[in-house]
MIFI-865096 format. One record per atom (N, C-alpha, C): residue in one letter; z, y, x. Coordinates in steps of 0.05 Angstrom, whole numbers, plus 5000, padded with zeros to 4 digits. Example, Ala and Ser with C-alpha at 12.3 -4.5 7.8 and 13.67 -1.06 7.14 Angstrom:
A515648865264A515649105246A515649345264S514249555257S514349795273S515750015258
//
This chain:
X843355591165X844755651140X846855861146X847056051126X849256241129X851756131117X851755871111X854055751099X856455751116X856155791142X858455791161X859756071161X858456271149X859656531148X861456561124X863756681128X865756711107X864856911086X864356821062X863656991040X861657211047X859557141061X857457321068X855357331046X854357561039X852157571020X849757431031X848857231016X846657061027X844157091010X842857311012X840257340999X840457470972X842657610966X842857760941X842557590917X841057690897X840957550871X839457290871X837857230891X836356990891X837956740897X840256780911X841856550918X840556390940X838756500956X837256340976X838756311002X841256401003X842656381028X843656101035X843255911018X844355641023X842055431020X841855261039X839955041037X841554781041X842054631020X843654391022X842254171037X843853991047X842753751059X841853571036X839453481036X838453311014X835553381007X834653260986X831753290980X831253460955X833453530940X832953670915X832153960921X830254060905X829454340907X831154500889X832054740897X833854900881X832355020857X833855090837X832755260815X831955100791X831554850792X830554700769X832754660748X835254620757X837354570738X837254290726X835354120733X835153860721X834553650742X835253700767X834753510789X836353260785X835253030789X836852780786X839052770807X841352670799X843552640818X842952400836X843752420862X843152200880X844751950872X843651720879X844951470872X846851380893X846951510916X848851450938X850251710945X852851700945X854351940951X854252020980X853752280985X854252391012X857152481013X858252511037X861052591040X862852351038X865352401033X867352181034X868652141007X870051921003X871551870979X874152020979X875751970958X878352100957X878452330937X880652490938X880952710919X879052940924X877953050903X876253280904X876853460880X876153720883X876853910862X874654110857X874154160832X872254380824X873854570805X873954820813X875155030796X872855210787X872555250761X870555420749X871855650735X871255890744X872256140732X870056270716X870456310690X868356420673X869256700663X868156910675X868857180668X868157230639X870057350624X869557440597X869757230575X870356980582X870656770562X873556770553X874156840529X876856840519X877656570509X880356530508X881356270498X880556230469X880656440453X879956420424X877056350421X875256480437X872456430435X871756140443X873156040464X872655760472X873555570451X875855620439X876855440418X874955440394X873955680386X872055690364X869555540370X868555570395X866055440402X866455130402X868755040411X869254750411X869554650383X870954810366X871354720338X868654690323X866754860331X864054850318X862054680333X863154540354X861454370370X859054510383X859554760390X857454920403X857354880433X859454750444X859554700473X860154400478X858354230470X858853940471X859653840499X858653970520X859253880547X862153920554X863554090539X866354150546X868354020527X867353860508X869053750487X871253570499X870753440521X872653250532X874953380547X874653640552X876753780568X879153840551X881453840564X884053910551X884554210555X884354360533X884554650535X887154750524X888454920539X891055040531X891155330537X892555490520X892855780527X894655810551X894256020566X895856090589X895856390592X897156490612X897456780615X897056880643X896457130645X896157260672X897357540671X897057690693X898057960694X900858000703X902257780710X905057800718X906857890694X909357930700X911258010679X911458320678X910958430655X910958720652X913558850661X913259060677X915659210686X917159090708X915958880721X917258750744X915458780768X916458680791X914858690816X912258530813X912258330795X909958160792X907658280776X908158500762X906158610743X903658690758X901358620747X898758700757X896858750734X894658900740X892758960720X891258710711X890658690685X889258460674X886258520675X885258530700X882458580705X881358390726X878858420734X877458220750X878758180778X879058390793X879958370821X882658230823X884758340810X887358210812X887357930801X885757880779X885657610768X884457410787X882257490800X880957310819X882757250843X884157460852X886057420875X888257230867X889257240843X891257060834X890256770832X887756740823X886556480821X886456350849X885656500869X885256390896X887856350911X889956500904X892456490920X894856380906X894756370879X897156270864X899456470865X898856730870X900956930871X900157170855X902157340849X901657600836X901157820857X900658060847X899758270864X901758350885X904358310881X906258400901X905958240927X904558000925X903957850950X901057870958X899157830939X896357830947X895358110952X896558320940X895958590947X893558710933X892158570915X889758670902X890558790875X890159050872X891159190848X888859320832X886459330843X884359470830X881759310832X879659410818X877059280819X875159440836X876059530859X874459700877X873759550902X871659640916X870659500939X872459510963X874559680962X876359700985X878659500984X878859350962X881059170959X880658910975X882858820988X882758571004X885358410998X885058150996X887457980994X889058001021X891658031018X893358031042X893757741051X891957651068X891857361075X894257271091X895857461102X898257381116X900457301096X900657451075X902657391054X901657191034X899057181029X897957021008X895356891018X895456691035X893056551043X891756411019X889156381020X887756260998X887955960997X887155840975X887055550973X885255430995X883155581002X881355481023X882855451050X884455661056X885955651081X888055431080X889355391058X891555191056X890554911057X888154851046X887254571048X886454511077X885754711092X885154671121X887554561136X889954611125X892354511139X892654211138X891254081119X891053791118X888753711136X889253711162X887053681181X885953401180X887553201173X886552921173X884452891151X884753041129X882753021107X880153151114X880153351131X877653501139X876053581115X877353711096X875953791072X873754001077X871653971062X869454171062X869854351038X869654611042X870354811021X867954991016X867755090991X865555270984X866355460961X865155690961X865455880939X862655970930X862255980904X859656060893X860256270872X859356520876X860056740859X857656910850X857957040826X855957220817X856857510821X859457560824X860457830826X860457920856X859458160861X859458270888X862358340897X864158370877X866858440884X868358210897X867957960887X869657740895X869357660925X866957650936X866857580965X868457770982X868558030974X869958220991X872958170993X874058050972X876958020971X877957840993X876357651002X877157461023X875957531050X874957761054X873557821079X875357851103X878057861098X879857861121X880757581129X879757381115X880457101121X877956961132X878056881157X875756761170X876056471175X873856331175X873856051183X874955851163X875255931138X876455751118X874455651098X872055761098X869955671080X867655551096X866655321087X864255211099X861755331087X861955411062X859655531049X860655751031X859155981031X859756201013X857156301002X856656240976X854156300964X854256550946X852556730952X852356980936X850156950916X850856940890X848856910869X848657160852X849457390863X849357640848X846457710842X845957820818X843257910811X842157760787X839557800782X838257670759X838357360762X838857230740X839056930741X841556840756X843657000757X845956940773X847256680764X847656640738X849156410729X847556150733X844856170731X843255940737X843555860766X843656070783X844056020812X846755890817X848855970802X851455840806X851355550799X850055480777X849755200769X848255040791X845955140799X844255000818X845754960845X846855180855X848055160882X850554990881X852155020860X854654860858X853954560856X851854500840X850954220837X850154110864X848754270879X847854180906X850154130924X852254300923X854554260939X856154010931X856253960905X857553720896X856053480907X853353480905X851753260915X852053220945X852453440959X852653430988X855353330998X857253300980X859853180987X862053380992X861853630983X864053820986X866453730971X868853810981X871353710970X872853910952X872554170958X873854380942X871754590937X871054630912X869154830904X870255020883X869855280887X870555480867X868055620858X867355590833X864855710822X865555920801X864056140801X864656350782X862156430766X862356430739X860256510722X860856780710X858756940705X859157210696X857857290670X856157120659X854557200635X856257260611X858357100604X859957180580X861257450583X862157510607X863457770612X861458000607X859057970616X857058170611X856358200582X856157970568X855457970540X857658070522X860158070531X862358150515X862158440506X860658600521X860358880514X858958910488X857558710479X856158710453X857958650430X860458560437X862358480416X862858180416X865258100411X865957820413X864757650391X863657770370X862357620349X859357640351X858357780371X855457820373X853957570381X851357570374X849657340382X849457320412X849357550426X849057540455X851457410468X853857470458X856257350469X856357050463X855756970439X855756680432X853656530448X851356650452X849256520468X850156490497X851456700508X852356680535X854356460539X856156430519X858156210521X856755940521X854855900503X853455650501X851855590527X850555790538X848955750562X850755690585X853055830588X854855770610X856055490607X856755410582X857855150578X855854930586X853254980580X851254790588X851054770618X851255000632X851254990661X853654840672X855954880661X858354730670X857954440664X856654380642X856154100635X854453960656X852554110668X850953990690X852753920713X854754090719X856554030741X858253780735X859253770710X860753530702X859153280703X856553300696X854853060698X854452970727X854153170745X853953100774X856452950783X858753050775X861352930782X861452650771X860652620745X860752350733X858952150748X856652250757X854952070773X856251990799X857652180812X858952110837X861151900833X862751930811X864851740807X863751470798X861351470786X860051220780X859151080806X858051240824X857251140850X859551040867X861851180864X864251120881X866751160864X867850960852X870250990835X872651090851X872551090877X874851190893X874851500894X872751630885X872751920884X874452000860X876352180865X878252270844X877952570840X876552650819X875952930815X877853070796X878953290804X880353470786X878553710780X878053750754X876353980745X878154170729X878054420736X879554620721X877654850713X877654920688X876255160678X878255370671X877655620676X879455840670X877956100668X879356310663X878256580664X880256770677X879457000687X881257160703X882957340687X882257400662X883857570644X882757550616X884257650597X883357660569X881757910563X881057940538X879558180529X880858280503X880558550498X881558650473X879758580450X880358670427X878758590403X875958690404X875458890421X872759010423X871158890447X872358690460X870958560483X871358710509X873258900510X873659060534X875958950550X875859000577X878058930595X879559180602X881659240587X883159490590X885159480613X885959240622X887959220643X890759240633X891259260607X893859290596X895459030595X898059060589X899858830588X900158720560X898358780541X898658670514X897658380514X898258240493X897657950492X894657890494X892958050482X890158000483X889158000512X889958200527X889058220555X890358010573X892857930566X894257740583X893557450578X892357390554X891857120547X889257010561X889656790575X887356650587X887456360578X886056180591X886255900585X886155740610X887255500610X886855310631X885855050618X883454960625X882354720614X881954520637X882554270632X882354070654X881253810644X880153660662X879253390656X881453180658X883853270666X886053090669X888353170651X890052980644X892553050630X894553150651X895453400646X897353530664X900053540650X902053400660X904553360645X906053620639X905853810657X907354060653X905754280639X903354210629X901754400614X902354380585X903554590574X904254600546X902054720529X902054660503X900254790484X897354700484X896754460494X894054360494X893054340466X890754460460X889554450434X890654640414X892454820422X893755010403X892655290407X893055460387X892355740390X894355880408X893556110419X895356260437X897456400421X899956410430X902056560416X901356860415X902156990394X901557280391X903957450400X905957330413X908357480421X909057390450X911457470458X912357430486X912757130492X912656960472X912956670478X910556570494X908356730496X906156660513X907056610541X909056760551X909956730578X911556480584X912056320563X913256060567X911255840573X908655910572X906555720577X905655730606X903555580613X902555580640X901455850647X901355910673X900356170683X898056130702X896656350706X894356340725X895356260753X897856310759X898956240786X899355940789X899155790767X899455500769X896955360780X894655490779X892155350785X892055280814X892655460832X892455400861X894355180869X896955180862X898654950870X897754690857X896654700833X895654460820X893354340836X891554500845X889254410861X890254300887X892154440900X893054360926X894654090925X896154060903X897653800900X895653580898X893453620882X891453410879X890253340906X889853540923X888553490949X890553420971X893053380963X895053300983X895653521003X895453780995X895854001014X897954201004X899654120985X901654300975X903854350995X904454601002X906554651023X909254551014X910954491034X913754421029X915254661018X917554611007X919154820994X919755051012X920255001038X920955211057X918655401062X916255301057X913855471061X912455541035X913655481013X912455520986X912455810979X910155930973X909956210966X908656260939X908056040924X906556080899X908456170877X907456350860X909056430837X908656250813X907256030817X906855830796X907555550807X907155350790X907855080797X905454890794X905554660807X903554460803X903854330776X901754330760X902054240732X902153940729X901653790750X901853500748X904753410745X906653580752X909453500753X910553430726X912553250725X913953170701X916053380693X916553570710X918453780705X916954050702X917854210683X916754480679X918854680686X918254860705X920155070713X918755330706X919855480687X918555720676X920455960677X919256190675X920856440671X922656510694X921956430718X923656500741X923656810744X926056920743X926357210745X928757280761X928857530770X931057630787X931857910777X934457960777X935458230772X937958280790X938458530794X940658610811X943258570795X945258460808X947858430795X949258690791X951158700773X952558940766X953959060790X954758890810X956058990834X954159120854X951559100848X949359210866X949459080894X950658850895X950758700921X950058410916X948758350895X947958070889X945358070873X943857850875X941457810859X941857580840X941457630815X941857420795X939157290788X938857040794X936456890789X936856730763X934756710747X934856540723X932156410719X932056190705X929556050699X930055850676X928055730666X928355520646X927255260657X928255040647X927354780655X926654610630X924654440633X923954250612X922854000626X922853780611X921853530622X924053400638X923253270660X925053120677X926853310693X929453290689X931353470703X933653320714X933053110729X935252920738X936252990766X934753130782X935453180809X936953450812X938653480832X939953740837X937853960841X938554200833X936754430836X937454570862X935454630878X935854770903X934755050902X936155240915X935255510917X934955580946X932555680953X931955760981X931456060982X932456191002X931956481007X930656501034X928156621034X926656661058X926356401074X925956181059X925355921071X927855761078X930255861074X932655721081X934355651056X935355411056X936955321033X939555481031X940055601008X942555761004X944355630983X943355460966X944955340946X943755080936X945454880930X944754640916X946354620891X945054630868X946354650842X946154390827X947854350807X947654100791X944954080777X944153830771X941653790757X941653940730X939454060724X939154210699X940054490700X941054590723X942054860726X939755060721X940255290709X938155480703X938955760712X940955790730X941656060740X943156030766X942956240782X944456260807X944856550815X947256620823X947756890833X947956870863X946157020877X946057010906X947357260917X949657230931X950857460943X949257560967X948857820968X947257940989X949058101008X948658061034X950258211054X948158351071X948458621073X946658781089X948258981105X946959091125X948359281143X948859551130X947059631112X947359901101X946059911073X946560131059X945160181034X942160181039X940560091019X937660091022X936359901003X933659901004X932059730988X931359481005X932059250995X931659001010X929958810993X928258661006X926458470993X926858191003X927058000985X927457720992X925457540978X924757320991X922957120979X924656880972X924756820945X926356590936X924456370928X925456120930X924155890919X926255720905X925555630881X927355460866X925955180864X927454970870X926354700871X927954540850X926454410831X927654240811X925953990809X927153760817X925653510818X923253550837X920853510826X918453530843X917153800842X918353990829X917154250824X918454470841X916754650852X917754890866X916255130854X917755350850X916555610842X917855820859X916256010869X917256230886X917256490872X918856680882X919156940870X919957140891X918757380891X919557600908X921557770892X923857830904X925957990891X926758220908X927458440895X928458680910X931158760899X932658890917X935258990909X935659260922X936559460907X937459720918X940459680925X940859580949X943559490957X945459720962X947859690951X949959890956X952159750971X952459820996X954359691014X957259781009X959059591005X961859681003X962859781031X964659971030X965560081056X968560061058X969659821059X972459801063X973259891091X975660001096X977760021076X977660271059X975460421062X975160661044X974960561015X975860720996X975760640968X972860630959X972160470940X969460460929X968760730915X966160760910X965361000896X966661010868X967761240861X968961270835X967661500820X968161500794X967061720778X968161990787X966462180788X967362450795X969162560773X971562640779X973462740758X972362980743X970563130756X969463370743X967663300719X967063040715X965262970693X966463020666X969063070665X970263140639X969763430632X968963600652X968463880647X965763910632X965964050610X963564110594X962463870578X963963650577X963163420561X963563480532X961363510517X961563600489X961163370469X959763160477X959362930460X959462680478X960962480468X961162230484X961461990466X959661800468X959761550453X960061310472X962561190473X962860950489X961160710479X960560720453X958860520440X959960230442X962660210441X963959950443X964359820415X963859980394X964259880367X962360030348X961959910324X960460030303X962160060278X961960280264X960060510269X960860660294X958760780307X959260930331X960761190326X962761250343X964461480340X964361650365X963961910361X963962110383X966862150391X967562090416X970262130426X971062420426X969162600424X969662890424X969663000395X969162830376X969162900347X967363140342X965063150355X963363390353X960463310345X960063070336X957362990328X957562730312X955262640301X955162390287X952762230299X953061960298X950861780307X950761560287X948461530274X948061330252X945161270250X944461060234X941561010230X940161240216X937561280222X936061480209X936161440178X936061180170X936061120142X938160900137X939760930117X941960740112X940860460106X938460450095X937260180089X935560080112X935860200135X934360100159X936260110183X938459970181X940459980202X939759760223X938459850244X937659660265X939659650288X942159740283X944159750305X945859500305X946159380329X947959160333X949359190360X951459040364X952859060389X952058830408X951658890433X951058690454X952858740477X953058560496X954658590520X953558820537X955358980548X954359200565X954059110593X953459300611X952959230639X955159290658X957559370647X959759430665X961259180674X962059170699X963558940708X966458950698X967758720699X970658720693X972158910711X974259040702X975559000676X974559180654X972259320659X971259510639X969059390621X968459140624X966359020608X967059030579X965059130563X965559160534X962859120519X962159300502X959759270486X957959510489X955459470480X953459690481X951959680454X950459890448X949059910423X946159830427X945259630412X942359560411X941159690387X939059850391X937659970369X934859840367X934459690345X932059530341X930259670321X927959780331X926259930313X924459750295X924659490299X923259310280X924659310253X927159400253X928659420227X927959690215X926459690194X925459940182X925559910152X925460140139X925460140109X922560150099X922260180073X919560170061X917760390072X918860620079X917260840089X916660820119X917860620132X917460580161X919560720178X921560840166X923660970182X925360770197X926060830222X927560640238X929160800259X930760660275X932160790297X934760920288X936161040308X938561190304X938161490308X940061650298X939861940301X942562050308X942662230328X945062360337X944762660328X946762750313X946763030303X949263170314X948863380330X951163530341X952063740321X954663790322X955764020306X954664280318X954464290344X953364530357X951264430377X948764450371X946564340386X946264490413X946564350435X946364480461X943564580467X941564470453X938764560459X938264830447X939664910426X939165160412X941365360414X943765280421X946065460423X945565660445X945465920438X944866120459X947066150480X949466060472X951666080492X951565860513X949965660508X949565440527X947165500545X947565570570X945365640588X944265400603X945565170601X944564930614X945864690600X944564460600X945764230588X944763970602X946263760599X945563500611X945863280589X943863110587X944062870570X943762630588X945762450587X945762220604X946661970590X945561740597X946261490584X945261250600X946561030596X945560770607X943560660587X941360540597X939460420578X938360160590X937459990573X936259730581X933959670563X931559600574X929259510558X929459210553X927559100538X927458810537X926358700563X925958440565X925358320591X922458370601X920858490583X918058540592X917258840588X919159010581X918459290574X916159300554X916359130533X914159110514X913559370499X915559540496X915159790482X913660000499X913259940524X911960140541X908960140540X907759940527X904859920526X903660110506X900960140507X899460310489X900360600491X901260720469X902161000470X905061040477X906360820485X909060840494X911160840471X913660830479X915860840460X917561080465X918961170444X920761400447X923561300453X924661370476X927361300483X929261480467X928961750471X930361940454X928362170449X928762320427X927062540422X927962690397X927662960398X928263130375X925763250363X923363150371X920763260364X919063050351X916863130340X914662950333X913262880359X913662620369X912762550395X909962430395X908462470373X905762370373X904162500396X904962750403X903862880427X906163020441X906163020467X908163160482X907963460480X905763560468X905463850464X907063950441X907963780423X909563870400X912163990410X913364160394X915764300402X918164110403X919664130425X922063980428X922263820454X924163650455X924863490479X924563190473X923563040493X923362750490X923462620517X924462370516X924262190539X922761940529X920561870543X918961650534X918861420553X918261180542X917860940558X914960860556X913660830580X910760780580X910160530597X907560470600X906660230614X907860210642X908159960651X909359900677X912259990678X913560010655X916360080653X916860360664X915060540658X915360820668X916860990648X918661160659X920161350643X918861630647X918361780625X917262050627X919062240612X919562480624X921062690612X919162910603X919663020578X917663200566X919063410550X917963660551X918663870533X916064010524X916064120500X913664250490X914264480472X912264650468X912664890450X911064860424X909264680423X907364660401X904564720410X904364870432X901764930444X901764900474X904064860486X904264820515X906364610520X906464500544X908264280551X908964280580X911164150587X911864090615X912863800616X912063660638X912663380640X913663310668X915363110670X916162990695X915862690692X913862580706X913162300702X913462130727X913061870725X912961700748X915561570756X917561570738X920161440744X919961150734X921060960750X920660680743X923360550736X923260390715X925560220707X924859930715X926959770718X926659480721X927159360694X925159210684X925359100657X927858930654X929258960632X931458800625X933958850641X934159080656X936459140672X937559410664X940159440666X941459690660X940859900681X939960140672X939460360690X940660610677X941260810694X942361060684X940161260683X939761390659X937661590655X939061850647X938162070659X939262330652X937162540654X937362750638X935662990640X937563230641X937063400660X938563650664X936763880660X937264050639X935664280633X937264530637X936364700656X937564950661X935965170648X936965280626X935365480611X935065730627X937165800642X937066060657X935266030681X935465810696X933865780720X931065670714X930565600688X927965500679X927065250695X928765050694X928164790708X928964560690X927364340692X928064090680X928163880702X930363750704X930763550726X931263280713X929563080720X929962810710X931262630730X932762440721X934062240737X933661960725X932761770741X932761490734X933961340757X936261220752X937761080773X937760780766X936160640782X935460360775X936660170796X937659940788X938959760808X936959640828X934359640821X932359530840X930859750854X930159960839X928460170850X930060410861X932660400858X934360610870X934360860853X935261080866X935561340853X932961500855X931861570831X929461730830X930061990815X929262210827X929762470814X927562670822X927062850804X925063060810X925563300791X924863540801X925263780785X922563900778X922363990753X919864110742X920564380731X918764580736X919164850725X918464850696X919965000680X919365040652X919265340647X918265420623X918065700616X920065780595X920466040592X922266130571X921266050543X918666030540X917465950515X918365660509X918365490529X919265210526X922265200519X923865370532X926665380526X927165450497X925565640487X925865730459X925365500439X923865300447X923065090428X924464820434X926664830451X927964580458X929264440434X929864590413X931064470390X929264290374X926664290379X924764120366X924764170336X924963950320X924863960291X927564040279X929664040295X932264110284X933563890268X932463650270X933463420254X935363240270X936063320294X937663150311X936063000331X937362830347X936162690369X935862400362X933462300361X932962020354X933461840378X934461600374X934761390394X932861160387X931161090405X928960900400X927261000376X927061260374X925461400354X925261690363X923461840350X923262120356X924762280334X924262540333X925762710315X924862690286X923062500280X922262460252X923362190241X924062010259X924761740251X922361570242X919961680247X917561540238X915461510261X916361530285X914461510308X912861250307X914261030305X912760770306X911160720281X911860860259X910260840235X907560970239X907561200253X905061340259X903561210281X904861140303X903561030326X903660720324X901960610307X902160320301X901360150325X899960260345X899260090369X901560080388X903660240385X906060230402X907960040390X908659820404X910259610392X913159710385X914059620362X916959660356X918459450372X921059500376X922659320391X925459430395X926959300413X929759370417X930159510443X931759720442X932759860466X935759860465X937059820488X939959820489X940960080502X943060190490X944260440499X947260400504X948360550524X951260530529X952160790541X954660860536X955961090548X954261350545X953461410521X951661630516X953261890516X952462080532X954062330535X952262570537X953362800527X951963060529X953963260540X953163410560X954763620572X953463890567X955064110565X953964370561X953764520588X953064370608X952564490635X950764310651X949864400674X948264240692X950064060709X949763800706X951263620725X949863630752X951463590773X950363590800X949363310807X947763300829X946863040839X949262850844X951362960857X953662800864X955062690840X955262850819X956562760795X955062530782X952362570779X950762360767X950662110784X950562140810X950561910828X953061750826X955361900821X957861760819X957961580794X956561670773X956461500749X954961240755X952661260769X951061030775X952460840795X953360960818X954460790839X957160660832X958660800815X961260690808X960960470787X958860490771X958560290749X960960290731X962060520725X964460550709X963960730685X964960660661X964560830638X966261090640X965261290627X966661550627X969361530613X969661330596X972261300582X974561240601X974061170626X976261120645X977361380657X975961600652X976961860662X979261960645X981162100656X983362210640X982362400618
//
């Protein structure tokens, strides 16, 4: 048997690489289950991953009784893909999804980011469930994987000796092979099995309402039903066998049945179905949320720890690396996130708790206890001490009652240098400052009395005040511009109109626009065609005349200028979702350069210079309607780009200079964390 080889292709599409102990012949799909169990009693687990089966399609099939074998399962919506704009974000496609299923972690640990044959799980940072159950040596669990995708076996090829059987069912009749081989492994007494079906995924290309897709769902459900029948027979033979069965899928699909890899709800929505009641699994029997509340439900990262807890192999808190929790727990710990403190020398952790919250909450950093908090606590600020400025990474674990969840956090650490004074604002920043909005009150007032800032439309005032990111004693307010507040024509956002526009004034040979900004906690406006942070142009295309700064997928900032027929761009700058960062663009009309700056508390200082042409300089004024905030130069960007979500962006300390600021001047703004209003 090639069953001793780790994830080795065993006979291609025929599935002939495995010969089980026993008398049944493979391929019939209707072999009688044995009346005496092989193997041992105790806990056992079967995880079934069905590519292309959406939560909505499964609910519809169950409601119409088209999948009778699955009717007894408890089905709940769940999510995958990590949190948009954070270290955990990953593509909502096969490879990353399968890696998460096997490791209980997101891509920053398991390392699989694409669906290509060169991708491998980083087994040192993210060992698989197969490796972890081996650590329970007294149980001597037998493990197996049965797959139809040629991609999946490759992901674990760096992990040896953790699988007793690895069955390759790729090719014609693949799903029938999965059913037959998995049934044989169940009969033979295996303890942990992961089986993967692919027919619904292949049929989804015909459309989610097509006969081919519906037939594939029914056929796959019937195959899973055979596995459930085998398990039922074993528990009849031996009531001491305790089976946990979980059904799931690796990612969602868009409305056309495609796997785009995006962070929208359709692609992020999966399901977790189980034969057991799982106390921490919310939403059983309900439809999936259509908004960010999806992230308050169970995640794909919960499956591995749930299986390991059932098998008595869940690591202790000091060794816990899962980004999810075991769903059997009476406590639910969700939304664990980290951001850099305003002092750039601390990490602020936050989470939510539900269910039983009677025990003190513990926080571990890199496996060591750093804090014990009162029961029910949902936040902790961890002071960081490092030798020098730099990017540092820490592994946190939060323990509440019987639940543990882990998180990887980064900080762009800025070391204090006593007794030298801290970094202060460069006093030269007052030179050439032509417009300045502290944004501590509404209506917003230019401290230089040289411009106006107000809603694009009086009947669509989406501006409110929120707390800013400055530490005491300068802590005040910031402007939140919510583009969901629109009038009947769809106009939204704010507009800044200068008395003398630096983009068109021939006497101004260079200018700088700089401001603090913060996205929502998932960078939701960055998906699809992106959102407009600021712009004086029609930003439906970057080729249109004018200037714009855009927010795109993975919390990316892009700087753009256009003439109407040509364009120049500077892309690839990253924000940390939900955190204050300083963004600036410096345009030198004489030197023909555009320099972008994104200064982020986690990702550090990012800057790059791009050449522009005199033709681009001539069109910097765009539409001449002023500069939109969370909108473009029309006030109708989101009305035209309906696939780009409306939402809230926060702005603070918005300033325009009629000269090029230097690197040192802009860095002083970021490192000092001080508003310009403190300058004389």
